[in-house]
N, C-alpha and C positions, 0 to 999 in steps of 0.2 A: 469485424469489430476493430476499432483502432484505439490506441491508448495515447493520451496526451503526456508529453514529457518535457522537463526542463533539463537541457544538457549543458552542464557547466563547462566553460573553457577558461583558458588563461590568456585569451586575446583581450588586450586592453587599449590598443592604439586604434582610434577611429579612422585615422588616415589610411592605415594598411588594410583595415577591414573594408573600407569603401573601395580601395584599389582592388582587393580580392573579389569583391562583388562585381565590379566592372569587368574584370577578367573572366569571371564565370558567366557573365551575361554575354560577353563577346564570343566565348566558346560555345554558347547555346546551352549551357548546363542549367541556367535559370532563365525564365522568360523576362522578368524584370524585377526591380525592387523599388521601394518607396521609402524615403527617409522621412520620419515624422519627428521633427525636432522637439516639439512641445513635450512629447512623452519619452524622448530619448529612445526611440524604437525604430526598427527597420522591418518593413513588411516585405517578404520575398514570395514571389510566385514561381513555382516550378511546374509549369504546364498544368495549372489547376490545383496543385498541392500548395497550400499556404503555410509558410513558416514565419516566425518572428524572431528577431534578435533584439534583446533588451539588455540594458546595463544593470548589473546587480549592485548590491551595497558595497562590495569590495572593489568596484571599478572595472571588473571583468565583464565580458559579454556572455549571455546565455542564448542558446538556440532553443526555441520552444515550438512545439507542434507535435504532429504524429510521430511516435517513437521510431517506427520502422524507416521513415523518410529522414527524420531529424538526425539520427546517428550517422547515417551515410553522408548527409549534407555537411554536418559539423566536421567530420573527418576531412572531407574535401576542402572545406573552407579553411581549416587550420593549415592544410598543406599549401594552398595558394597564398594565404596570409604570410606564412614563413618565406615563401618565394618572393613576395613583394618586399618584405622586410630586408631580405638579403640583397636584392637588387638595389634598394635605396641606401644601403649602408656599406657598399663596396669601398675599400680603400681607394684613394685618389689614383694610385698607380696601377689599378686593375680595371679591366673592362670585360664584359661578357663576350667570349669568342663564339660560343655555341650553346644552344639550349635544345634539349631533346626530352620529349615526354612520351614514355612507353610503359605500358602495363601498369599504369597508376603511379609511376615514379617519374620525378623530374630531375634531370641531370643538367648541371650547368658547368661549362668549361670556361675557366677564366684565363685571360691573357694579361701579362703584366710587364 
């Protein structure tokens, strides 16, 4: 038996959200995703498990779907979203020297 859940996030920037989804797709963590502009919704396929991302009234995105899959996915999405935001907002005199992802943690070494 599965339970449907809406998982609230504080993710609000669509650009970083789409970059995070691209990265998750590139890494093979999701099969694909489909942006549905009319409904302001993103449909995500995780090897047959379907999740949706919708924008709520506050302007933040929610992950909806099976609770056991949705929570894990939402946590990973938030991590990659933050990573994409950091990369995009580096001060001009810094660049990424090294990136390492181990045991669910992402480490970024900056060079300035």
